[in-house]
C-alpha positions as CSV (number, residue, x, y, z in Angstrom):
1,X,-81.9,174.3,-73.6
2,X,-85.4,175.0,-73.6
3,X,-87.8,173.2,-71.5
4,X,-91.6,173.2,-71.7
5,X,-94.4,171.2,-70.4
6,X,-97.2,169.9,-72.6
7,X,-101.0,168.8,-71.5
8,X,-103.2,167.0,-74.1
9,X,-106.2,164.3,-73.8
10,X,-103.9,161.7,-75.2
11,X,-100.4,160.8,-76.1
12,X,-100.8,161.3,-79.8
13,X,-102.1,164.8,-79.3
14,X,-99.1,165.6,-76.9
15,X,-96.7,164.7,-79.2
16,X,-97.9,166.7,-81.9
17,X,-98.0,169.7,-80.0
18,X,-94.3,169.0,-79.0
19,X,-93.5,169.0,-82.5
20,X,-95.4,172.1,-83.4
21,X,-94.0,174.0,-80.8
22,X,-90.4,172.7,-80.3
23,X,-89.8,170.9,-83.6
24,X,-88.5,167.6,-84.8
25,X,-85.4,167.8,-82.5
26,X,-87.2,168.0,-79.1
27,X,-86.5,165.4,-76.6
28,X,-89.0,163.9,-74.2
29,X,-87.8,164.3,-70.6
30,X,-90.5,162.5,-69.0
31,X,-94.5,161.8,-69.1
32,X,-97.0,161.1,-66.6
33,X,-100.9,160.7,-66.5
34,X,-102.7,163.8,-65.4
35,X,-106.5,164.7,-64.8
36,X,-106.4,166.4,-68.2
37,X,-105.1,163.2,-69.9
38,X,-101.4,163.1,-70.4
39,X,-98.3,165.6,-69.3
40,X,-95.3,165.6,-71.3
41,X,-92.0,167.6,-70.4
42,X,-90.0,168.1,-73.5
43,X,-86.8,170.2,-74.0
44,X,-84.6,171.3,-77.0
45,X,-81.1,172.6,-77.6
46,X,-81.2,176.3,-78.3
47,X,-77.8,176.8,-79.5
48,X,-78.7,177.2,-83.1
49,X,-81.7,179.1,-82.3
50,X,-79.5,181.7,-80.7
51,X,-77.4,182.1,-83.5
52,X,-80.4,182.7,-85.8
53,X,-81.7,185.2,-83.4
54,X,-78.4,186.9,-83.2
55,X,-78.0,186.8,-87.1
56,X,-81.7,188.0,-87.4
57,X,-81.0,191.2,-85.1
58,X,-77.9,191.9,-87.4
59,X,-79.9,191.9,-90.4
60,X,-82.7,193.9,-89.0
61,X,-80.5,196.9,-87.5
62,X,-80.1,198.7,-90.6
63,X,-83.4,198.6,-91.9
64,X,-84.9,199.6,-88.6
65,X,-83.8,203.2,-89.4
66,X,-85.5,203.4,-92.7
67,X,-89.4,204.0,-92.5
68,X,-89.9,202.5,-95.9
69,X,-88.0,199.2,-94.8
70,X,-90.2,199.3,-91.5
71,X,-93.4,199.3,-93.5
72,X,-92.2,196.6,-95.9
73,X,-91.3,194.2,-93.0
74,X,-94.8,193.1,-92.6
75,X,-95.2,191.7,-96.0
76,X,-95.3,187.7,-96.3
77,X,-92.5,188.0,-99.0
78,X,-90.4,190.4,-96.8
79,X,-90.6,187.9,-93.9
80,X,-89.8,184.7,-95.7
81,X,-86.9,186.6,-97.2
82,X,-85.6,187.5,-93.6
83,X,-86.1,183.9,-92.4
84,X,-83.7,182.6,-95.4
85,X,-81.3,185.5,-94.6
86,X,-81.2,184.4,-90.8
87,X,-80.6,180.8,-91.9
88,X,-77.9,181.5,-94.1
89,X,-76.2,183.7,-91.5
90,X,-76.4,180.8,-88.9
91,X,-74.9,178.4,-91.3
92,X,-72.1,180.6,-92.1
93,X,-71.5,181.4,-88.5
94,X,-67.8,181.6,-87.7
95,X,-66.1,177.8,-87.0
96,X,-64.7,179.6,-83.8
97,X,-67.8,180.3,-82.3
98,X,-69.2,176.8,-82.9
99,X,-66.0,175.2,-81.1
100,X,-66.6,177.6,-78.2
101,X,-70.1,176.5,-78.0
102,X,-69.0,172.9,-78.2
103,X,-66.2,173.5,-75.5
104,X,-69.2,174.5,-73.0
105,X,-70.4,171.2,-73.1
106,X,-69.5,169.9,-69.5
107,X,-69.6,166.5,-68.3
108,X,-72.7,167.3,-66.0
109,X,-74.8,168.3,-69.2
110,X,-73.5,165.0,-70.9
111,X,-74.8,163.0,-68.0
112,X,-78.1,165.0,-68.2
113,X,-78.3,164.3,-72.1
114,X,-77.9,160.6,-70.9
115,X,-80.5,160.7,-68.5
116,X,-82.6,162.3,-71.0
117,X,-82.1,159.4,-73.3
118,X,-82.8,156.9,-70.6
119,X,-86.2,158.7,-69.7
120,X,-86.9,158.4,-73.4
121,X,-86.4,154.9,-73.4
122,X,-88.4,154.0,-70.5
123,X,-91.4,156.1,-71.9
124,X,-91.0,154.4,-75.3
125,X,-91.2,151.2,-73.5
126,X,-93.9,152.0,-71.5
127,X,-95.8,152.9,-74.6
128,X,-95.1,150.1,-76.9
129,X,-95.8,147.7,-74.1
130,X,-99.3,149.4,-73.6
131,X,-100.0,149.4,-77.3
132,X,-98.8,145.8,-77.4
133,X,-100.9,144.8,-74.2
134,X,-103.9,146.7,-75.8
135,X,-103.4,144.9,-79.1
136,X,-103.4,141.5,-77.5
137,X,-106.9,142.3,-75.6
138,X,-108.4,143.1,-79.2
139,X,-106.8,140.1,-80.9
140,X,-106.7,137.5,-78.3
141,X,-108.5,138.7,-75.0
142,X,-108.5,134.9,-73.7
143,X,-104.6,135.2,-73.8
144,X,-104.5,138.3,-72.3
145,X,-106.9,137.2,-69.3
146,X,-104.9,133.8,-69.1
147,X,-101.4,135.9,-68.7
148,X,-103.2,138.0,-66.1
149,X,-104.2,135.2,-64.0
150,X,-100.7,133.5,-64.1
151,X,-99.3,137.1,-63.0
152,X,-101.8,137.1,-60.2
153,X,-100.9,133.7,-59.1
154,X,-97.4,135.4,-58.4
155,X,-95.3,133.7,-60.9
156,X,-92.3,135.5,-62.7
157,X,-93.1,137.3,-65.9
158,X,-90.8,134.9,-67.9
159,X,-92.7,131.8,-66.6
160,X,-96.2,133.3,-67.2
161,X,-95.2,134.1,-70.7
162,X,-93.8,130.7,-71.4
163,X,-97.1,128.9,-70.3
164,X,-99.1,131.3,-72.5
165,X,-97.4,130.6,-75.5
166,X,-98.0,127.2,-75.0
167,X,-101.4,126.9,-74.4
168,X,-102.4,130.3,-76.1
169,X,-104.1,128.2,-79.0
170,X,-106.7,127.1,-76.5
171,X,-109.5,129.7,-76.6
172,X,-111.5,128.2,-73.6
173,X,-110.0,130.1,-70.8
174,X,-110.6,127.5,-68.0
175,X,-109.5,124.9,-70.0
176,X,-106.3,126.7,-70.9
177,X,-105.8,127.7,-67.2
178,X,-105.9,124.3,-66.2
179,X,-103.4,123.0,-68.8
180,X,-101.2,125.8,-68.0
181,X,-101.1,124.6,-64.5
182,X,-100.3,121.1,-65.7
183,X,-97.2,122.5,-67.5
184,X,-96.2,124.4,-64.7
185,X,-96.3,121.5,-62.5
186,X,-93.9,119.9,-65.2
187,X,-91.4,122.7,-64.6
188,X,-91.0,121.9,-61.0
189,X,-88.0,119.7,-60.4
190,X,-88.5,117.1,-57.8
191,X,-86.0,114.9,-55.9
192,X,-86.4,111.3,-57.1
193,X,-85.1,109.8,-54.0
194,X,-86.0,110.1,-50.3
195,X,-83.1,111.7,-48.3
196,X,-84.3,109.5,-45.4
197,X,-83.7,106.5,-47.1
198,X,-80.3,107.3,-48.5
199,X,-78.9,108.5,-45.1
200,X,-75.8,110.1,-45.0
201,X,-74.9,114.0,-43.5
202,X,-77.4,116.6,-44.7
203,X,-76.8,120.3,-43.8
204,X,-79.8,122.7,-44.0
205,X,-78.7,126.0,-45.1
206,X,-80.6,129.1,-45.7
207,X,-81.3,132.8,-44.7
208,X,-82.4,133.8,-41.0
209,X,-86.1,132.7,-39.9
210,X,-86.8,130.3,-42.6
211,X,-87.5,127.3,-39.9
212,X,-84.1,125.7,-40.5
213,X,-84.2,124.3,-37.0
214,X,-87.8,123.3,-36.7
215,X,-87.3,121.5,-40.1
216,X,-84.1,119.7,-38.8
217,X,-86.3,118.5,-35.8
218,X,-89.0,117.2,-38.2
219,X,-86.4,115.2,-40.3
220,X,-84.9,113.6,-37.2
221,X,-88.2,112.7,-35.8
222,X,-89.5,111.1,-39.0
223,X,-86.1,109.3,-39.7
224,X,-86.2,108.1,-35.7
225,X,-89.5,106.8,-36.1
226,X,-88.5,104.7,-39.2
227,X,-84.9,103.7,-38.5
228,X,-84.7,104.2,-34.7
229,X,-83.1,106.9,-32.6
230,X,-79.8,105.3,-32.4
231,X,-79.2,105.8,-36.1
232,X,-79.5,109.6,-36.0
233,X,-77.2,112.6,-34.6
234,X,-77.6,116.3,-34.7
235,X,-74.8,119.1,-35.1
236,X,-75.1,122.8,-34.7
237,X,-73.0,125.5,-36.2
238,X,-75.3,128.4,-35.2
239,X,-73.4,130.2,-32.3
240,X,-74.8,133.5,-33.5
241,X,-78.4,133.6,-32.9
242,X,-79.4,133.6,-28.9
243,X,-80.9,130.4,-28.0
244,X,-80.5,128.8,-31.2
245,X,-78.3,125.6,-30.0
246,X,-80.5,125.5,-26.9
247,X,-83.8,124.8,-29.2
248,X,-81.8,122.1,-30.9
249,X,-80.8,120.3,-27.7
250,X,-84.0,120.6,-26.7
251,X,-85.2,118.7,-29.8
252,X,-82.3,116.3,-28.9
253,X,-83.4,115.7,-25.5
254,X,-87.3,115.0,-26.8
255,X,-86.0,112.7,-29.5
256,X,-83.2,111.0,-27.4
257,X,-80.6,111.9,-29.8
258,X,-77.1,113.2,-29.2
259,X,-76.2,116.8,-30.2
260,X,-72.8,118.1,-31.1
261,X,-71.5,121.8,-31.7
262,X,-69.2,122.7,-34.5
263,X,-67.7,126.1,-34.4
264,X,-64.8,125.7,-37.1
265,X,-63.4,123.1,-39.6
266,X,-61.8,121.2,-36.7
267,X,-64.6,121.1,-34.2
268,X,-67.0,119.8,-37.4
269,X,-64.4,117.2,-38.0
270,X,-64.4,116.1,-34.6
271,X,-68.4,116.0,-34.2
272,X,-68.6,113.7,-37.5
273,X,-66.0,111.5,-36.1
274,X,-67.9,111.3,-32.6
275,X,-71.2,110.3,-34.8
276,X,-69.5,108.4,-37.3
277,X,-71.5,105.1,-36.3
278,X,-75.0,107.1,-37.1
279,X,-76.8,106.5,-40.1
280,X,-78.1,110.0,-41.0
281,X,-76.3,113.2,-39.4
282,X,-78.3,116.3,-39.6
283,X,-76.3,119.8,-39.4
284,X,-78.2,123.2,-38.4
285,X,-76.6,126.1,-39.7
286,X,-76.5,129.7,-38.8
287,X,-79.1,131.9,-41.0
288,X,-77.3,134.5,-42.8
289,X,-78.2,137.9,-44.7
290,X,-77.2,138.9,-48.0
291,X,-74.3,140.9,-46.6
292,X,-73.2,138.6,-44.2
293,X,-69.5,138.1,-43.8
294,X,-69.8,134.8,-41.6
295,X,-71.2,132.9,-44.8
296,X,-67.5,132.0,-45.8
297,X,-66.9,130.8,-42.3
298,X,-70.0,128.8,-42.5
299,X,-68.9,127.3,-45.7
300,X,-65.4,126.5,-44.6
301,X,-66.8,124.7,-41.7
302,X,-69.2,122.7,-43.9
303,X,-66.5,121.6,-46.1
304,X,-64.9,119.8,-43.4
305,X,-67.6,117.2,-43.7
306,X,-66.1,115.7,-46.8
307,X,-67.6,114.2,-49.8
308,X,-70.6,112.7,-48.1
309,X,-72.4,115.9,-47.3
310,X,-75.6,116.6,-49.1
311,X,-76.4,120.4,-48.7
312,X,-80.6,121.4,-48.6
313,X,-81.2,125.0,-49.4
314,X,-84.4,126.1,-47.0
315,X,-86.7,128.6,-48.4
316,X,-89.7,130.2,-46.9
317,X,-92.9,130.4,-48.9
318,X,-93.7,133.7,-47.3
319,X,-90.7,135.3,-48.7
320,X,-91.1,138.0,-51.4
321,X,-90.0,137.0,-54.9
322,X,-87.0,139.2,-55.2
323,X,-85.6,138.2,-51.8
324,X,-85.8,134.6,-52.3
325,X,-84.2,135.2,-55.5
326,X,-81.4,137.0,-53.7
327,X,-81.0,134.1,-51.1
328,X,-80.7,131.5,-54.0
329,X,-77.9,133.6,-55.5
330,X,-76.2,133.9,-52.1
331,X,-76.2,130.3,-50.9
332,X,-75.5,129.1,-54.3
333,X,-71.9,129.4,-52.7
334,X,-72.7,126.3,-50.5
335,X,-73.4,124.3,-53.8
336,X,-77.0,123.0,-52.4
337,X,-78.0,119.6,-53.7
338,X,-81.8,120.3,-53.4
339,X,-84.1,122.7,-51.6
340,X,-87.2,122.7,-49.3
341,X,-90.0,124.9,-48.9
342,X,-91.2,125.8,-45.5
343,X,-94.2,127.9,-44.0
344,X,-96.6,126.9,-46.6
345,X,-99.4,127.5,-43.9
346,X,-98.5,131.1,-43.6
347,X,-98.3,131.9,-47.2
348,X,-101.2,133.9,-49.2
349,X,-99.5,133.1,-52.5
350,X,-97.2,130.3,-53.8
351,X,-96.3,131.7,-57.1
352,X,-93.0,133.4,-56.1
353,X,-91.8,130.3,-54.4
354,X,-92.4,128.2,-57.3
355,X,-90.7,130.6,-59.5
356,X,-87.9,130.4,-57.3
357,X,-87.5,126.5,-57.3
358,X,-88.1,126.5,-61.0
359,X,-85.4,129.3,-61.8
360,X,-82.9,127.9,-59.2
361,X,-82.9,124.3,-61.1
362,X,-82.7,122.8,-57.5
363,X,-84.9,119.7,-57.0
364,X,-87.5,120.0,-54.4
365,X,-87.1,117.5,-51.6
366,X,-89.8,118.6,-48.9
367,X,-92.4,121.0,-47.9
368,X,-93.4,121.9,-44.7
369,X,-96.8,123.6,-43.9
370,X,-96.9,124.0,-39.9
371,X,-94.9,123.7,-36.5
372,X,-96.0,120.0,-35.7
373,X,-93.3,117.9,-35.3
374,X,-92.9,115.5,-37.6
375,X,-96.6,115.6,-38.9
376,X,-96.2,119.1,-40.9
377,X,-93.5,117.7,-43.4
378,X,-94.0,115.9,-46.5
379,X,-92.1,114.8,-49.7
380,X,-92.3,117.5,-52.4
381,X,-95.0,116.6,-55.2
382,X,-95.3,119.0,-58.0
383,X,-98.9,118.7,-58.9
384,X,-100.4,119.0,-55.3
385,X,-98.4,122.0,-54.9
386,X,-99.2,123.6,-57.9
387,X,-103.0,122.9,-57.0
388,X,-102.4,124.7,-53.7
389,X,-101.1,127.6,-55.3
390,X,-104.2,127.7,-57.5
391,X,-106.5,127.1,-54.4
392,X,-104.8,130.2,-52.6
393,X,-105.4,132.4,-55.5
394,X,-109.2,131.5,-55.3
395,X,-109.0,131.9,-51.7
396,X,-107.2,135.3,-51.8
397,X,-107.7,136.8,-55.0
398,X,-104.6,139.2,-55.9
399,X,-104.9,142.2,-57.8
400,X,-102.1,143.1,-60.3
401,X,-101.4,146.6,-61.5
402,X,-102.5,146.8,-65.1
403,X,-99.4,148.8,-66.0
404,X,-97.2,146.5,-64.3
405,X,-98.9,143.5,-66.4
406,X,-98.7,145.3,-69.7
407,X,-94.8,145.9,-69.0
408,X,-94.3,142.4,-67.9
409,X,-96.0,140.9,-71.2
410,X,-92.9,139.9,-73.4
411,X,-94.4,141.4,-76.5
412,X,-93.9,145.0,-75.3
413,X,-90.4,144.2,-74.0
414,X,-89.4,142.6,-77.2
415,X,-90.9,145.7,-79.4
416,X,-89.0,148.1,-76.9
417,X,-85.6,146.5,-77.5
418,X,-86.1,146.8,-81.1
């Protein structure tokens, strides 16, 4: 295999040089931007070329002893005839030699070929996305600007694309932006019933550090103010984190409500029975990471509550989008009925959190935006949440990488799959 590097001012000239030098069968291994323009690394299989060269040497050998023949080799007519004989010699090479060449293709070479094809696909996708993004800028610049602004908001690419399609016919950018935000709010599922009014048993689950214990205290305080402290009880299953139970017991003493602990299903059953006269029981669970084996133990303990259990997935608005998606996937095993967002006061962007809520399909019950108990807790409202996200974008303008935005645009991805 012959590998060669090409540098040209743009991609078209680079591809033309690859074809001129290595032929139409060349494979693009990689491409990148350099100071001179574009750099391509290409390769071609030399098995056939080597056979032609060997055949050519065999045809030239008798003539190299003849002075007349040597003088005639420089004529164009002779060179064309020689090239034709070389091609015929290569085509008539023995089948045995071809079989030997095929037998030398090892598994490692096949893997290398597969990697070359993957690199070519990535390069093709990047080129098509760039062309589609450039075409969009020429054809509908207001749509391009709107898509970029939605990406700056922190939304997932599929949501941004859907909103662009719904308002793309509005050429006034600001009007299209407001309309897109209106449609975005309509995509956020919200609880239609206040859990505080329904009562029952409510467990908060979620990753470590999202504010479950503080949220438990806020909900408990709000319920106690509305229905009295004798109607509420607390249970902790967190025996992994240092001080976790102490923190909940401290809140219990402040609110004058009982606190129980449950390490296993039997203890959970006993705790529920001891608080059976309470209208609302709140369960604080241990935070879990993506690879935590104790999650199954937590699930078994919660299952001991029975059919009256309502599970609330707690997510922090400060969490990065991919990590939030992993949390939603991990805690789907607990079968959450709804979700809540915490730490809105610490977030510089809310697009990822909104995307996670929409993708999860879980109705949003509450939002928490501070440490004050119980003031910094409010029932979820879709339109105020989106308005807050837009205000954060104005306060903290986000810069999006243009290559990433172009690759995220659906037009480029669709073409690449074709």
